[in-house]
Structure formats: C-alpha cells, structure tokens
N, C-alpha and C positions, 0 to 999 in steps of 0.2 A: 734869490730875490732874500736879502733880509726885511730881518720885520721893522716896523717902523714906529717910533718911538713918539709923545707928544709930550709939550711939557706943559708945566702945570700954570697955567696962567688965570686973568682974572676974569675971564668966559666963563669960566670953568667953576670956581670959588660963584658965579650966579645962579649955574645953571644947578649947582650945589642943592644952594639955599630954596629953589626952585622942588626940588625934588623933596626936600625936607619937609614943603609944605604942602606940596603935593600926597606925602605919605601919611603928614597930619589928617590932612583932607581927607584922604582913601580909610584912615582909621577911624577918624570920626562918624563916618556915613554908614562905613561895615558893620559899625555897634548898632545902628537907628534898629529898632524894631523892626520896617518894614523896606527891610534891608538885607541881603545874606555876606553874610562876609566871607563863604566859598570860594564864591565865585568871582569875589573882588584879588582871593589868594590866586585863583584860577587867574584871571586876565593880567595879575602881575608875575607869573610864569613864565605863558603860551608862548611871547614873542619867541623865547628861545627853542619852542622844538623844531624849530625851524632847521635847525640844525640838524634834526631828522634828515630832514630830505636828502642829505649830502652822503649818509652812511651810506661805505662801498665804493666812494672815488678814493683815489690817493690824491692828495693833497703834501705842502710846504709847512712846515710849520708855520702857527699865524696865517695862515689860506684858508679859507671856509671853500671847497666840493662848486663846483659851476653850477652845476643845478639847484645849489639852496641857496645864492644868492639874490636874488628875483625874490622869492618868498621872503628871507631874512628883513630884504630893505623894504621890503614891501608893511611891513611889524616892526618895525622899527622907523616909521618917520610916524610924527605926531597923529595927522589928517586923518588915523585912525580912529587913536583914541576920539578927536575933536567931532568928527560924525555920528561915533556911538554914542557920542554928550549928546549931541542933538537929538539923536532921537528917542533918546533915553528922557528929553526935554516934551519934548510932542507926543511921546505916552505916557502923557498922566502923569512925567515925571517922577519914572521908573527908580528907584533910591536901590537897586540891582545894581543895575545900568548902569546909573553914574557911578558905585562905587567901582566899580570895573572898568570904567571910563580913565579916572582915574589913578587906580591901581597899573592901568596900561600906561598912564601915560608920565608915569613915578619910574617904573620898568624902565621905559626909554633916558630920561634926564637922568636917572642915574649909572647909565652905560656911558651916558655923553658925560656926565661930571669926571668917573672915573679913565677917559681916554677912550672908550669904544664908544663909533659909530658907522655910518651904514662903508659898503661894500664894494672896491672900485670891483668894473670886470675880472680881474687877474686874482681876484676873490680876498684881497689882505683891505686892508682898512683903508679906504680914500684918503689920500691927507683936506686936513682944512682949514682955512687961510683965516 
C-alpha cells in the first residue's frame, strides 16, 4: 500500500492556530506555583507511547502494527483531554491536571496540523475529508 499524503488546507491552518493557543495556555498553566510543569510535559509526549504496543510486529513503512492501533487512536482523540480537564475542574481546579489536559490536547492538535490523524484498521492514516 502506498503512503498517503495530505494537502495543506485551511482547516490545517485553523488547527495550527488552535495548537499554538493550547501550547501557550499549557506554558502559562505550567509556570504557575500550584502546577507541575513536568506532568504537563509528560502528558505532551505520552500519546505517542502507544507505538510501544506494536513493538515486534512487522509492518510496512507508514503502517502501525494492529496491536497498537486501538491504543494510539484512543490517546489521539480530544475526548481524553476534555474528560481530564473536567475531572480537574471538579477536583477543586487542580492546575497540574489542567496543564496535563492542555498539553495532551496540544499534542493532538499539533499532530492534526502536520497531517497525522487517527489510524484505520489497516494501520495506515485514516483518510479525512
């Protein structure tokens, strides 16, 4: 199967702008005295840990191993950071968790901006229309 490419579109510009706002908000929250910047940094990179679920499975270039697809897709949906932010607000505005939610959402939006999206059952990028 060939590698799929995505054109540069207005929606990617919007996603990029949203990513920049989320990154700025993450930095602002992480610098507060009552927040933990290291936790935000962990949430910013953690969604890509899903790749470790596919170690040892042979695949084509650009394809994700089948075992890693559900984990990757679950960690790259905005519902996760939204739920985490909601929990943080319920827990007396826990700024560390809010920073984590912002960092996680930033990661997702940066991925969308540069053309990475959810994976299809075949392990390749799902086509967005």
